[in-house]
Legacy VTK file of the C-alpha trace (Angstrom):
# vtk DataFile Version 3.0
C-alpha trace
ASCII
DATASET POLYDATA
POINTS 256 float
-34.055 54.576 8.736
-37.526 53.327 7.866
-38.357 50.429 10.176
-41.573 48.600 11.135
-43.473 50.189 8.282
-47.224 50.387 8.282
-48.916 47.641 6.279
-51.039 48.769 3.362
-54.802 48.909 3.861
-55.291 46.472 0.991
-53.151 43.858 2.756
-54.881 44.443 6.073
-58.275 43.752 4.480
-56.994 40.779 2.500
-55.518 39.082 5.571
-58.316 40.329 7.820
-55.734 41.515 10.295
-58.126 44.021 11.797
-60.467 41.178 12.734
-57.847 38.944 14.307
-58.100 38.310 18.016
-55.116 37.875 20.341
-54.091 34.295 20.760
-55.340 32.937 24.065
-53.508 30.673 26.458
-55.091 27.519 25.046
-54.034 28.412 21.479
-50.487 29.097 22.594
-50.373 25.859 24.567
-51.506 23.798 21.596
-48.495 24.978 19.594
-45.901 23.973 22.168
-44.333 20.569 21.794
-41.262 18.606 22.883
-39.808 19.048 26.362
-42.292 21.827 27.077
-45.266 19.418 27.162
-44.827 18.508 30.804
-44.400 22.147 31.849
-47.742 23.187 30.406
-49.684 20.207 31.619
-50.070 18.262 28.353
-49.394 14.586 29.031
-50.779 13.005 25.893
-50.093 13.642 22.217
-52.973 12.541 20.033
-52.762 11.053 16.555
-54.370 14.247 15.301
-51.488 16.253 16.796
-48.903 14.033 15.108
-50.642 14.275 11.747
-50.883 18.027 12.078
-47.175 18.306 12.936
-46.195 15.984 10.098
-48.256 18.042 7.681
-46.523 21.177 8.919
-43.075 19.569 8.527
-43.884 18.348 5.017
-45.085 21.812 4.066
-41.840 23.298 5.386
-39.781 20.701 3.493
-41.640 21.474 0.273
-41.111 25.207 0.810
-37.365 24.725 1.407
-36.946 22.349 -1.528
-38.827 24.734 -3.823
-36.475 27.586 -2.945
-33.446 25.348 -3.378
-34.480 24.825 -7.010
-35.419 28.482 -7.525
-32.157 29.732 -6.009
-30.062 27.341 -8.099
-31.625 28.855 -11.200
-31.420 32.469 -10.030
-27.910 32.247 -8.635
-26.241 29.904 -11.122
-24.897 32.686 -13.343
-23.752 34.783 -10.395
-22.050 31.951 -8.535
-20.273 30.780 -11.693
-18.542 34.188 -11.904
-17.182 34.210 -8.354
-13.580 33.203 -7.713
-11.728 33.074 -4.353
-9.275 35.778 -5.481
-11.928 38.262 -6.665
-12.467 39.760 -3.223
-14.720 42.833 -3.171
-15.761 42.301 -6.791
-17.347 38.972 -5.861
-19.185 40.559 -2.932
-20.595 43.239 -5.236
-21.798 40.570 -7.669
-23.668 38.758 -4.897
-25.167 41.980 -3.524
-26.450 42.999 -6.957
-28.168 39.690 -7.593
-29.706 39.577 -4.127
-31.071 43.128 -4.422
-32.473 42.462 -7.905
-34.254 39.427 -6.475
-35.549 41.523 -3.584
-36.758 44.336 -5.877
-38.778 41.864 -7.943
-40.368 40.422 -4.799
-41.109 43.861 -3.347
-42.722 45.032 -6.583
-44.895 41.930 -6.754
-45.621 41.079 -3.119
-44.765 44.207 -1.085
-47.327 44.891 1.672
-46.049 48.217 3.051
-48.013 51.375 2.429
-47.263 52.704 -1.058
-44.976 55.513 0.117
-42.673 53.116 1.985
-42.847 50.436 -0.693
-41.824 52.866 -3.451
-39.026 54.254 -1.276
-37.620 50.782 -0.714
-37.780 49.905 -4.418
-36.222 53.207 -5.487
-33.366 53.051 -2.967
-32.648 49.393 -3.781
-32.496 50.154 -7.519
-30.132 53.083 -6.855
-27.919 50.719 -4.852
-27.763 48.212 -7.723
-26.590 51.011 -10.064
-23.884 52.070 -7.608
-22.729 48.477 -7.102
-22.484 47.982 -10.868
-20.356 51.117 -11.283
-18.104 50.279 -8.340
-17.547 46.827 -9.763
-15.531 48.457 -12.600
-13.565 51.240 -10.814
-11.425 52.019 -13.882
-14.493 53.313 -15.715
-14.589 56.360 -13.439
-11.376 57.927 -14.695
-11.894 56.515 -18.189
-15.232 58.327 -18.446
-13.596 61.596 -17.409
-10.704 61.086 -19.832
-13.046 60.238 -22.709
-14.935 63.476 -22.083
-11.604 65.318 -22.085
-10.437 63.824 -25.374
-13.472 65.231 -27.151
-12.110 68.729 -26.444
-8.657 68.053 -27.857
-7.085 66.623 -31.031
-5.937 63.027 -30.859
-2.511 62.887 -29.255
-0.068 60.004 -29.347
2.256 59.180 -26.499
4.408 57.122 -28.878
5.213 57.653 -32.556
7.047 55.147 -34.679
8.331 55.280 -38.232
8.107 51.860 -39.819
10.314 52.958 -42.736
13.267 53.423 -40.446
12.322 51.024 -37.670
12.748 53.830 -35.135
10.482 54.950 -32.312
10.566 57.870 -29.892
8.774 58.405 -26.619
7.007 61.669 -25.973
3.929 63.615 -26.977
3.679 64.516 -30.654
1.005 65.626 -33.091
1.301 65.416 -36.839
2.188 68.742 -38.527
3.022 68.939 -42.216
5.750 66.413 -43.043
6.770 66.037 -39.399
5.523 66.288 -35.843
5.110 69.045 -33.305
5.633 68.121 -29.668
8.151 67.339 -26.979
10.153 64.325 -25.855
9.993 62.551 -22.508
12.900 61.623 -20.272
15.964 63.676 -19.326
16.811 66.868 -21.230
13.752 66.604 -23.493
13.584 68.618 -26.701
10.464 70.313 -27.937
9.443 71.907 -31.207
9.058 70.636 -34.741
10.625 67.244 -35.596
11.302 65.325 -38.797
13.135 62.142 -39.633
16.349 63.216 -41.366
18.771 60.434 -42.361
16.922 58.032 -40.077
17.303 60.371 -37.107
14.396 62.049 -35.361
15.670 65.601 -35.708
14.542 68.900 -34.212
14.411 71.267 -37.165
12.850 74.497 -38.390
9.064 74.482 -38.386
7.146 75.297 -41.559
4.799 77.312 -39.329
6.275 78.165 -35.937
3.068 79.793 -34.668
1.165 76.568 -35.381
3.917 74.527 -33.694
3.808 76.723 -30.582
0.021 76.484 -30.526
0.099 72.678 -30.757
2.707 72.360 -28.000
0.890 74.808 -25.701
-2.396 73.008 -26.177
-0.700 69.647 -25.711
0.784 70.707 -22.374
-2.614 71.947 -21.231
-4.065 68.624 -22.337
-1.705 66.733 -20.036
-2.560 69.042 -17.141
-6.256 68.465 -17.788
-5.608 64.723 -18.152
-4.144 64.540 -14.658
-7.092 66.523 -13.330
-9.514 64.185 -15.113
-7.975 61.115 -13.481
-8.113 62.913 -10.121
-11.795 63.749 -10.653
-12.433 60.123 -11.631
-11.112 59.008 -8.261
-13.301 61.585 -6.520
-16.318 60.294 -8.474
-15.577 56.783 -7.229
-15.147 57.960 -3.645
-18.456 59.853 -3.803
-20.247 56.774 -5.122
-18.727 54.692 -2.335
-19.878 57.200 0.293
-23.334 57.340 -1.267
-23.519 53.525 -1.226
-22.603 53.390 2.458
-25.201 56.064 3.245
-27.978 54.203 1.420
-27.040 50.968 3.172
-26.969 52.714 6.533
-30.457 54.171 6.004
-32.117 51.185 4.322
-30.204 48.003 5.073
-32.770 46.729 7.586
-35.887 48.520 6.354
-35.683 46.889 2.885
-36.635 43.540 4.400
-38.833 44.818 7.206
LINES 1 257
256 0 1 2 3 4 5 6 7 8 9 10 11 12 13 14 15 16 17 18 19 20 21 22 23 24 25 26 27 28 29 30 31 32 33 34 35 36 37 38 39 40 41 42 43 44 45 46 47 48 49 50 51 52 53 54 55 56 57 58 59 60 61 62 63 64 65 66 67 68 69 70 71 72 73 74 75 76 77 78 79 80 81 82 83 84 85 86 87 88 89 90 91 92 93 94 95 96 97 98 99 100 101 102 103 104 105 106 107 108 109 110 111 112 113 114 115 116 117 118 119 120 121 122 123 124 125 126 127 128 129 130 131 132 133 134 135 136 137 138 139 140 141 142 143 144 145 146 147 148 149 150 151 152 153 154 155 156 157 158 159 160 161 162 163 164 165 166 167 168 169 170 171 172 173 174 175 176 177 178 179 180 181 182 183 184 185 186 187 188 189 190 191 192 193 194 195 196 197 198 199 200 201 202 203 204 205 206 207 208 209 210 211 212 213 214 215 216 217 218 219 220 221 222 223 224 225 226 227 228 229 230 231 232 233 234 235 236 237 238 239 240 241 242 243 244 245 246 247 248 249 250 251 252 253 254 255
């Protein structure tokens, strides 16, 4: 974890930090007010002190009010998306917006040495990407399945014949005037099917080798489909672990 990072030389020179002297007792005393006055021997508050404190309070009020306006603008879109029932999704939305805001500030105003500053920016940007992906967990297995479908013909889990108003559940692929595939449910049939007298009938294939090839490839497709969904879950778990690791290593150092 990177903590208490060294300030860049440019910032040191700009703020003249190397020329600053330690605050003496009198300087410290002059900044103490309220019930502490009696303890440090100050019995009288001058008009100059009151003006100085008022000026400080007004400056603080202006600073707070300015950020109220800025935050309303920056956070309006994010806050409008959050609902009480969204749970983790809402948390991810807030984290993304906050980190994007931080990244912009670090890029523009960061005072750490360049190595640390770039590390913070890079790790924060990587976190935003992970948060965005984890916000849509279904995309993990969908991405794997979409890659899988490119390797196979387009299968249909349901075929329907509008001429007869009949539908059958299973896995079928068009072959000639019928379909090659297998049914789902109990005692499923497999092979070449055609509609004969409005009945989805298992019949002789015009090319049995092609039918066997389609069915074999279709079964392998379903095996690979299950593996793809499993890999999608593993992808999500890995992203979650990576997110936790980045947060563990950088959660405090980002704002140090």
